[in-house]
PAFI-553796 format. One record per atom (N, C-alpha, C, O): residue in one letter; x, y, z. Coordinates in pm, whole numbers, plus 50000, padded with zeros to 5 digits. Example, Ala and Ser with C-alpha at 12.3 -4.5 7.8 and 13.67 -1.06 7.14 Angstrom:
+----+-------+-------+-------+
! aa !    px !    py !    pz !
+----+-------+-------+-------+
!  A ! 51319 ! 49431 ! 50780 !
!  A ! 51230 ! 49550 ! 50780 !
!  A ! 51320 ! 49670 ! 50780 !
!  A ! 51424 ! 49668 ! 50846 !
!  S ! 51285 ! 49775 ! 50708 !
!  S ! 51367 ! 49894 ! 50714 !
!  S ! 51290 ! 50003 ! 50787 !
!  S ! 51341 ! 50114 ! 50804 !
+----+-------+-------+-------+
//
This chain:
+----+-------+-------+-------+
! aa !    px !    py !    pz !
+----+-------+-------+-------+
!  X ! 12200 ! 83697 ! 12226 !
!  X ! 12119 ! 83792 ! 12151 !
!  X ! 12154 ! 83945 ! 12166 !
!  X ! 12128 ! 84015 ! 12069 !
!  X ! 12199 ! 83993 ! 12253 !
!  X ! 12204 ! 84142 ! 12311 !
!  X ! 12347 ! 84178 ! 12232 !
!  X ! 12362 ! 84295 ! 12198 !
!  X ! 12452 ! 84081 ! 12201 !
!  X ! 12572 ! 84110 ! 12134 !
!  X ! 12531 ! 84175 ! 11981 !
!  X ! 12598 ! 84260 ! 11922 !
!  X ! 12442 ! 84131 ! 11945 !
!  X ! 12355 ! 84149 ! 11769 !
!  X ! 12380 ! 84286 ! 11777 !
!  X ! 12446 ! 84338 ! 11687 !
!  X ! 12331 ! 84362 ! 11884 !
!  X ! 12308 ! 84508 ! 11889 !
!  X ! 12387 ! 84642 ! 11882 !
!  X ! 12368 ! 84760 ! 11855 !
!  X ! 12500 ! 84545 ! 11926 !
!  X ! 12629 ! 84643 ! 11931 !
!  X ! 12688 ! 84666 ! 11820 !
!  X ! 12674 ! 84598 ! 11718 !
!  X ! 12784 ! 84799 ! 11833 !
!  X ! 12855 ! 84832 ! 11730 !
!  X ! 12936 ! 84749 ! 11679 !
!  X ! 12931 ! 84743 ! 11556 !
!  X ! 13011 ! 84681 ! 11731 !
!  X ! 13105 ! 84573 ! 11702 !
!  X ! 13059 ! 84424 ! 11733 !
!  X ! 13129 ! 84329 ! 11767 !
!  X ! 12920 ! 84429 ! 11711 !
!  X ! 12860 ! 84261 ! 11774 !
!  X ! 12863 ! 84168 ! 11627 !
!  X ! 12879 ! 84204 ! 11511 !
!  X ! 12845 ! 84066 ! 11672 !
!  X ! 12859 ! 83957 ! 11560 !
!  X ! 12724 ! 83900 ! 11561 !
!  X ! 12655 ! 83866 ! 11657 !
!  X ! 12694 ! 83895 ! 11405 !
!  X ! 12576 ! 83847 ! 11391 !
!  X ! 12586 ! 83690 ! 11360 !
!  X ! 12679 ! 83657 ! 11287 !
!  X ! 12506 ! 83596 ! 11406 !
!  X ! 12495 ! 83460 ! 11410 !
!  X ! 12505 ! 83403 ! 11238 !
!  X ! 12424 ! 83469 ! 11172 !
!  X ! 12559 ! 83331 ! 11175 !
!  X ! 12578 ! 83318 ! 11059 !
!  X ! 12416 ! 83261 ! 10980 !
!  X ! 12388 ! 83256 ! 10861 !
!  X ! 12348 ! 83232 ! 11078 !
!  X ! 12207 ! 83204 ! 11004 !
!  X ! 12116 ! 83322 ! 10969 !
!  X ! 12027 ! 83330 ! 10885 !
!  X ! 12173 ! 83431 ! 11076 !
!  X ! 12096 ! 83519 ! 11051 !
!  X ! 12126 ! 83608 ! 10953 !
!  X ! 12043 ! 83669 ! 10885 !
!  X ! 12301 ! 83618 ! 10943 !
!  X ! 12366 ! 83707 ! 10846 !
!  X ! 12329 ! 83689 ! 10691 !
!  X ! 12322 ! 83788 ! 10617 !
!  X ! 12304 ! 83548 ! 10642 !
!  X ! 12300 ! 83519 ! 10538 !
!  X ! 12187 ! 83584 ! 10454 !
!  X ! 12206 ! 83642 ! 10347 !
!  X ! 12052 ! 83566 ! 10522 !
!  X ! 11922 ! 83616 ! 10497 !
!  X ! 11927 ! 83770 ! 10502 !
!  X ! 11866 ! 83832 ! 10415 !
!  X ! 12001 ! 83842 ! 10605 !
!  X ! 12021 ! 83979 ! 10636 !
!  X ! 12085 ! 84034 ! 10495 !
!  X ! 12030 ! 84124 ! 10430 !
!  X ! 12237 ! 83953 ! 10447 !
!  X ! 12297 ! 83980 ! 10352 !
!  X ! 12245 ! 84010 ! 10222 !
!  X ! 12260 ! 84111 ! 10153 !
!  X ! 12165 ! 83876 ! 10196 !
!  X ! 12071 ! 83847 ! 10055 !
!  X ! 11980 ! 83969 ! 10073 !
!  X ! 11952 ! 84020 ! 09964 !
!  X ! 11941 ! 84013 ! 10150 !
!  X ! 11803 ! 84103 ! 10136 !
!  X ! 11872 ! 84230 ! 10110 !
!  X ! 11816 ! 84290 ! 10018 !
!  X ! 11983 ! 84298 ! 10163 !
!  X ! 12069 ! 84410 ! 10135 !
!  X ! 12136 ! 84398 ! 09974 !
!  X ! 12165 ! 84495 ! 09905 !
!  X ! 12147 ! 84294 ! 09947 !
!  X ! 12196 ! 84271 ! 09806 !
!  X ! 12074 ! 84301 ! 09696 !
!  X ! 12069 ! 84403 ! 09628 !
!  X ! 11987 ! 84203 ! 09692 !
!  X ! 11856 ! 84226 ! 09639 !
!  X ! 11782 ! 84371 ! 09656 !
!  X ! 11708 ! 84407 ! 09565 !
!  X ! 11798 ! 84455 ! 09769 !
!  X ! 11741 ! 84577 ! 09774 !
!  X ! 11841 ! 84665 ! 09683 !
!  X ! 11799 ! 84738 ! 09593 !
!  X ! 11958 ! 84653 ! 09711 !
!  X ! 12040 ! 84732 ! 09625 !
!  X ! 12028 ! 84728 ! 09471 !
!  X ! 12010 ! 84830 ! 09404 !
!  X ! 12042 ! 84587 ! 09413 !
!  X ! 11986 ! 84575 ! 09298 !
!  X ! 11900 ! 84666 ! 09235 !
!  X ! 11929 ! 84750 ! 09149 !
!  X ! 11770 ! 84635 ! 09298 !
!  X ! 11677 ! 84697 ! 09254 !
!  X ! 11662 ! 84847 ! 09264 !
!  X ! 11607 ! 84915 ! 09176 !
!  X ! 11714 ! 84897 ! 09377 !
!  X ! 11722 ! 85026 ! 09415 !
!  X ! 11853 ! 85091 ! 09319 !
!  X ! 11840 ! 85209 ! 09283 !
!  X ! 11942 ! 85038 ! 09289 !
!  X ! 12058 ! 85118 ! 09190 !
!  X ! 12021 ! 85087 ! 09075 !
!  X ! 12073 ! 85169 ! 08999 !
!  X ! 11943 ! 84993 ! 09000 !
!  X ! 11954 ! 84959 ! 08859 !
!  X ! 11817 ! 85029 ! 08797 !
!  X ! 11812 ! 85064 ! 08679 !
!  X ! 11732 ! 85042 ! 08867 !
!  X ! 11595 ! 85103 ! 08818 !
!  X ! 11617 ! 85236 ! 08766 !
!  X ! 11615 ! 85265 ! 08647 !
!  X ! 11642 ! 85323 ! 08872 !
!  X ! 11649 ! 85484 ! 08816 !
!  X ! 11735 ! 85500 ! 08688 !
!  X ! 11707 ! 85591 ! 08609 !
!  X ! 11835 ! 85420 ! 08666 !
!  X ! 11930 ! 85435 ! 08530 !
!  X ! 11835 ! 85369 ! 08407 !
!  X ! 11831 ! 85422 ! 08296 !
!  X ! 11769 ! 85265 ! 08436 !
!  X ! 11700 ! 85223 ! 08354 !
!  X ! 11623 ! 85291 ! 08298 !
!  X ! 11634 ! 85316 ! 08178 !
!  X ! 11527 ! 85338 ! 08372 !
!  X ! 11453 ! 85470 ! 08347 !
!  X ! 11458 ! 85570 ! 08278 !
!  X ! 11395 ! 85610 ! 08180 !
!  X ! 11559 ! 85616 ! 08350 !
!  X ! 11612 ! 85755 ! 08263 !
!  X ! 11669 ! 85699 ! 08119 !
!  X ! 11623 ! 85748 ! 08016 !
!  X ! 11762 ! 85604 ! 08112 !
!  X ! 11809 ! 85562 ! 08005 !
!  X ! 11676 ! 85529 ! 07880 !
!  X ! 11677 ! 85583 ! 07770 !
!  X ! 11601 ! 85461 ! 07910 !
!  X ! 11494 ! 85444 ! 07838 !
!  X ! 11422 ! 85582 ! 07773 !
!  X ! 11408 ! 85605 ! 07653 !
!  X ! 11385 ! 85657 ! 07873 !
!  X ! 11320 ! 85757 ! 07849 !
!  X ! 11421 ! 85887 ! 07756 !
!  X ! 11382 ! 85987 ! 07695 !
!  X ! 11544 ! 85841 ! 07774 !
!  X ! 11619 ! 85923 ! 07684 !
!  X ! 11658 ! 85858 ! 07543 !
!  X ! 11729 ! 85920 ! 07464 !
!  X ! 11610 ! 85737 ! 07516 !
!  X ! 11632 ! 85666 ! 07394 !
!  X ! 11791 ! 85644 ! 07414 !
!  X ! 11856 ! 85678 ! 07315 !
!  X ! 11844 ! 85608 ! 07489 !
!  X ! 11961 ! 85565 ! 07496 !
!  X ! 11980 ! 85416 ! 07437 !
!  X ! 11892 ! 85332 ! 07458 !
!  X ! 12109 ! 85382 ! 07355 !
!  X ! 12109 ! 85242 ! 07299 !
!  X ! 12134 ! 85142 ! 07418 !
!  X ! 12177 ! 85189 ! 07523 !
!  X ! 12111 ! 85007 ! 07408 !
!  X ! 12116 ! 84940 ! 07512 !
!  X ! 12272 ! 84930 ! 07563 !
!  X ! 12295 ! 84931 ! 07684 !
!  X ! 12368 ! 84920 ! 07476 !
!  X ! 12483 ! 84914 ! 07540 !
!  X ! 12551 ! 85075 ! 07614 !
!  X ! 12653 ! 85079 ! 07683 !
!  X ! 12474 ! 85184 ! 07580 !
!  X ! 12489 ! 85288 ! 07673 !
!  X ! 12441 ! 85288 ! 07798 !
!  X ! 12495 ! 85343 ! 07894 !
!  X ! 12302 ! 85204 ! 07800 !
!  X ! 12249 ! 85189 ! 07931 !
!  X ! 12331 ! 85086 ! 08028 !
!  X ! 12359 ! 85100 ! 08147 !
!  X ! 12367 ! 84961 ! 07924 !
!  X ! 12469 ! 84884 ! 07993 !
!  X ! 12618 ! 84951 ! 08079 !
!  X ! 12677 ! 84915 ! 08181 !
!  X ! 12636 ! 85046 ! 07994 !
!  X ! 12777 ! 85077 ! 08033 !
!  X ! 12724 ! 85169 ! 08208 !
!  X ! 12761 ! 85159 ! 08325 !
!  X ! 12641 ! 85239 ! 08147 !
!  X ! 12579 ! 85323 ! 08301 !
!  X ! 12576 ! 85256 ! 08408 !
!  X ! 12638 ! 85288 ! 08510 !
!  X ! 12477 ! 85120 ! 08391 !
!  X ! 12444 ! 85041 ! 08502 !
!  X ! 12603 ! 84972 ! 08550 !
!  X ! 12629 ! 84973 ! 08670 !
!  X ! 12677 ! 84930 ! 08478 !
!  X ! 12809 ! 84883 ! 08526 !
!  X ! 12875 ! 84992 ! 08594 !
!  X ! 12934 ! 84964 ! 08699 !
!  X ! 12875 ! 85104 ! 08556 !
!  X ! 12957 ! 85205 ! 08630 !
!  X ! 12870 ! 85240 ! 08776 !
!  X ! 12937 ! 85268 ! 08875 !
!  X ! 12750 ! 85238 ! 08785 !
!  X ! 12663 ! 85261 ! 08868 !
!  X ! 12699 ! 85159 ! 08970 !
!  X ! 12744 ! 85189 ! 09081 !
!  X ! 12680 ! 85054 ! 08934 !
!  X ! 12750 ! 84898 ! 09050 !
!  X ! 12874 ! 84912 ! 09108 !
!  X ! 12900 ! 84875 ! 09222 !
!  X ! 12946 ! 84961 ! 09039 !
!  X ! 13120 ! 84974 ! 09063 !
!  X ! 13115 ! 85057 ! 09148 !
!  X ! 13153 ! 85013 ! 09257 !
!  X ! 13066 ! 85219 ! 09150 !
!  X ! 13083 ! 85328 ! 09234 !
!  X ! 13002 ! 85291 ! 09373 !
!  X ! 13050 ! 85320 ! 09483 !
!  X ! 12883 ! 85230 ! 09359 !
!  X ! 12790 ! 85197 ! 09456 !
!  X ! 12862 ! 85075 ! 09570 !
!  X ! 12827 ! 85060 ! 09687 !
!  X ! 12954 ! 85010 ! 09509 !
!  X ! 13030 ! 84908 ! 09569 !
!  X ! 13124 ! 84974 ! 09632 !
!  X ! 13129 ! 84941 ! 09751 !
!  X ! 13220 ! 85071 ! 09595 !
!  X ! 13321 ! 85179 ! 09632 !
!  X ! 13255 ! 85241 ! 09762 !
!  X ! 13308 ! 85242 ! 09872 !
!  X ! 13124 ! 85295 ! 09730 !
!  X ! 13065 ! 85376 ! 09828 !
!  X ! 13047 ! 85284 ! 09974 !
!  X ! 13079 ! 85317 ! 10088 !
!  X ! 12990 ! 85171 ! 09931 !
!  X ! 12929 ! 85098 ! 10018 !
!  X ! 13060 ! 85025 ! 10116 !
!  X ! 13042 ! 84998 ! 10235 !
!  X ! 13182 ! 85002 ! 10049 !
!  X ! 13296 ! 84961 ! 10126 !
!  X ! 13347 ! 85088 ! 10223 !
!  X ! 13405 ! 85076 ! 10331 !
!  X ! 13309 ! 85214 ! 10157 !
!  X ! 13338 ! 85343 ! 10229 !
!  X ! 13268 ! 85334 ! 10382 !
!  X ! 13329 ! 85354 ! 10487 !
!  X ! 13143 ! 85304 ! 10373 !
!  X ! 13055 ! 85321 ! 10472 !
!  X ! 13089 ! 85207 ! 10554 !
!  X ! 13066 ! 85223 ! 10674 !
!  X ! 13136 ! 85103 ! 10521 !
!  X ! 13165 ! 84985 ! 10605 !
!  X ! 13309 ! 85002 ! 10672 !
!  X ! 13330 ! 84978 ! 10790 !
!  X ! 13385 ! 85037 ! 10602 !
!  X ! 13525 ! 85067 ! 10654 !
!  X ! 13572 ! 85203 ! 10643 !
!  X ! 13655 ! 85222 ! 10554 !
!  X ! 13541 ! 85296 ! 10710 !
!  X ! 13565 ! 85423 ! 10732 !
!  X ! 13694 ! 85486 ! 10696 !
!  X ! 13791 ! 85418 ! 10730 !
!  X ! 13721 ! 85598 ! 10636 !
!  X ! 13874 ! 85663 ! 10591 !
!  X ! 13845 ! 85776 ! 10644 !
!  X ! 13755 ! 85851 ! 10606 !
!  X ! 13947 ! 85801 ! 10769 !
!  X ! 13938 ! 85926 ! 10841 !
!  X ! 13780 ! 85948 ! 10912 !
!  X ! 13739 ! 85880 ! 11006 !
!  X ! 13722 ! 86033 ! 10861 !
!  X ! 13595 ! 86070 ! 10923 !
!  X ! 13465 ! 86037 ! 10855 !
!  X ! 13348 ! 86059 ! 10888 !
!  X ! 13524 ! 85972 ! 10741 !
!  X ! 13379 ! 85953 ! 10638 !
!  X ! 13360 ! 85819 ! 10616 !
!  X ! 13443 ! 85742 ! 10567 !
!  X ! 13263 ! 85794 ! 10649 !
!  X ! 13179 ! 85644 ! 10674 !
!  X ! 13114 ! 85628 ! 10818 !
!  X ! 13129 ! 85705 ! 10913 !
!  X ! 13048 ! 85525 ! 10816 !
!  X ! 12952 ! 85522 ! 10959 !
!  X ! 12986 ! 85377 ! 10995 !
!  X ! 12923 ! 85338 ! 11093 !
!  X ! 13056 ! 85305 ! 10951 !
!  X ! 13089 ! 85167 ! 11018 !
!  X ! 12944 ! 85108 ! 11016 !
!  X ! 12915 ! 85046 ! 11119 !
!  X ! 12877 ! 85113 ! 10949 !
!  X ! 12737 ! 85053 ! 10971 !
!  X ! 12679 ! 84957 ! 10804 !
!  X ! 12706 ! 84994 ! 10690 !
!  X ! 12612 ! 84856 ! 10834 !
!  X ! 12578 ! 84776 ! 10703 !
!  X ! 12490 ! 84841 ! 10616 !
!  X ! 12378 ! 84799 ! 10586 !
!  X ! 12559 ! 84976 ! 10564 !
!  X ! 12423 ! 85036 ! 10479 !
!  X ! 12493 ! 85028 ! 10327 !
!  X ! 12615 ! 85040 ! 10312 !
!  X ! 12420 ! 85011 ! 10238 !
!  X ! 12418 ! 84959 ! 10121 !
!  X ! 12420 ! 85113 ! 10018 !
!  X ! 12307 ! 85162 ! 10008 !
!  X ! 12489 ! 85161 ! 09972 !
!  X ! 12482 ! 85310 ! 09900 !
!  X ! 12467 ! 85259 ! 09762 !
!  X ! 12494 ! 85143 ! 09731 !
!  X ! 12408 ! 85380 ! 09654 !
!  X ! 12385 ! 85347 ! 09534 !
!  X ! 12303 ! 85449 ! 09476 !
!  X ! 12294 ! 85552 ! 09543 !
!  X ! 12239 ! 85446 ! 09367 !
!  X ! 12177 ! 85563 ! 09294 !
!  X ! 12026 ! 85603 ! 09362 !
!  X ! 11949 ! 85521 ! 09412 !
!  X ! 12006 ! 85744 ! 09351 !
!  X ! 11869 ! 85770 ! 09407 !
!  X ! 11795 ! 85788 ! 09311 !
!  X ! 11831 ! 85812 ! 09196 !
!  X ! 11628 ! 85772 ! 09372 !
!  X ! 11546 ! 85790 ! 09288 !
!  X ! 11481 ! 85942 ! 09279 !
!  X ! 11379 ! 85970 ! 09217 !
!  X ! 11559 ! 86030 ! 09353 !
!  X ! 11510 ! 86167 ! 09363 !
!  X ! 11525 ! 86223 ! 09245 !
!  X ! 11436 ! 86304 ! 09219 !
!  X ! 11616 ! 86208 ! 09154 !
!  X ! 11598 ! 86295 ! 09004 !
!  X ! 11531 ! 86224 ! 08901 !
!  X ! 11527 ! 86289 ! 08796 !
!  X ! 11483 ! 86124 ! 08896 !
!  X ! 11431 ! 86049 ! 08815 !
!  X ! 11350 ! 86114 ! 08720 !
!  X ! 11381 ! 86121 ! 08601 !
!  X ! 11218 ! 86177 ! 08780 !
!  X ! 11150 ! 86249 ! 08719 !
!  X ! 11181 ! 86379 ! 08609 !
!  X ! 11126 ! 86401 ! 08502 !
!  X ! 11280 ! 86447 ! 08670 !
!  X ! 11341 ! 86586 ! 08620 !
!  X ! 11395 ! 86517 ! 08474 !
!  X ! 11353 ! 86537 ! 08360 !
!  X ! 11511 ! 86419 ! 08525 !
!  X ! 11586 ! 86326 ! 08435 !
!  X ! 11515 ! 86285 ! 08316 !
!  X ! 11555 ! 86309 ! 08202 !
!  X ! 11414 ! 86225 ! 08344 !
!  X ! 11330 ! 86156 ! 08235 !
!  X ! 11290 ! 86269 ! 08170 !
!  X ! 11328 ! 86259 ! 08053 !
!  X ! 11224 ! 86385 ! 08190 !
!  X ! 11187 ! 86471 ! 08114 !
!  X ! 11323 ! 86531 ! 08049 !
!  X ! 11323 ! 86530 ! 07926 !
!  X ! 11438 ! 86582 ! 08112 !
!  X ! 11527 ! 86632 ! 08008 !
!  X ! 11578 ! 86545 ! 07924 !
!  X ! 11602 ! 86578 ! 07808 !
!  X ! 11603 ! 86409 ! 07977 !
!  X ! 11626 ! 86317 ! 07861 !
!  X ! 11539 ! 86320 ! 07719 !
!  X ! 11574 ! 86323 ! 07601 !
!  X ! 11405 ! 86318 ! 07787 !
!  X ! 11324 ! 86299 ! 07658 !
!  X ! 11308 ! 86420 ! 07557 !
!  X ! 11271 ! 86421 ! 07440 !
!  X ! 11344 ! 86516 ! 07636 !
!  X ! 11325 ! 86659 ! 07553 !
!  X ! 11458 ! 86690 ! 07474 !
!  X ! 11457 ! 86746 ! 07364 !
!  X ! 11567 ! 86650 ! 07537 !
!  X ! 11719 ! 86706 ! 07481 !
!  X ! 11778 ! 86581 ! 07461 !
!  X ! 11896 ! 86582 ! 07494 !
!  X ! 11736 ! 86467 ! 07417 !
!  X ! 11817 ! 86358 ! 07350 !
!  X ! 11884 ! 86393 ! 07223 !
!  X ! 11982 ! 86325 ! 07193 !
!  X ! 11850 ! 86483 ! 07147 !
!  X ! 11920 ! 86476 ! 07025 !
!  X ! 12040 ! 86576 ! 07057 !
!  X ! 12115 ! 86599 ! 06962 !
!  X ! 12067 ! 86638 ! 07179 !
!  X ! 12207 ! 86731 ! 07195 !
!  X ! 12299 ! 86607 ! 07219 !
!  X ! 12410 ! 86608 ! 07167 !
!  X ! 12262 ! 86503 ! 07293 !
!  X ! 12380 ! 86397 ! 07372 !
!  X ! 12426 ! 86341 ! 07246 !
!  X ! 12347 ! 86293 ! 07165 !
!  X ! 12544 ! 86345 ! 07228 !
!  X ! 12619 ! 86283 ! 07128 !
!  X ! 12725 ! 86223 ! 07216 !
!  X ! 12797 ! 86288 ! 07291 !
!  X ! 12727 ! 86077 ! 07198 !
!  X ! 12856 ! 85989 ! 07258 !
!  X ! 12979 ! 85953 ! 07177 !
!  X ! 13069 ! 85888 ! 07229 !
+----+-------+-------+-------+
//
């Protein structure tokens, strides 16, 4: 069990599967919710929201891989799932709802 808490320790497969599923589910909710909320408040079309969601998942995957497999000094070599932040949801929903007529795709 002490090997589990080392930097390069191996996690037993019966523990790795639930941990991995937990990370994936948490990433989906945390990554997709802010974009959906902002898109709906901004009166975006469903196709535009879907496009934003797809791009967010793609970039989150790249950022997660960089965290797992560092490039030079960038990355932590830890099982960190990267994604969109809820930090700006309030201000972006306001901006999107107020200035939605300015946005022309």
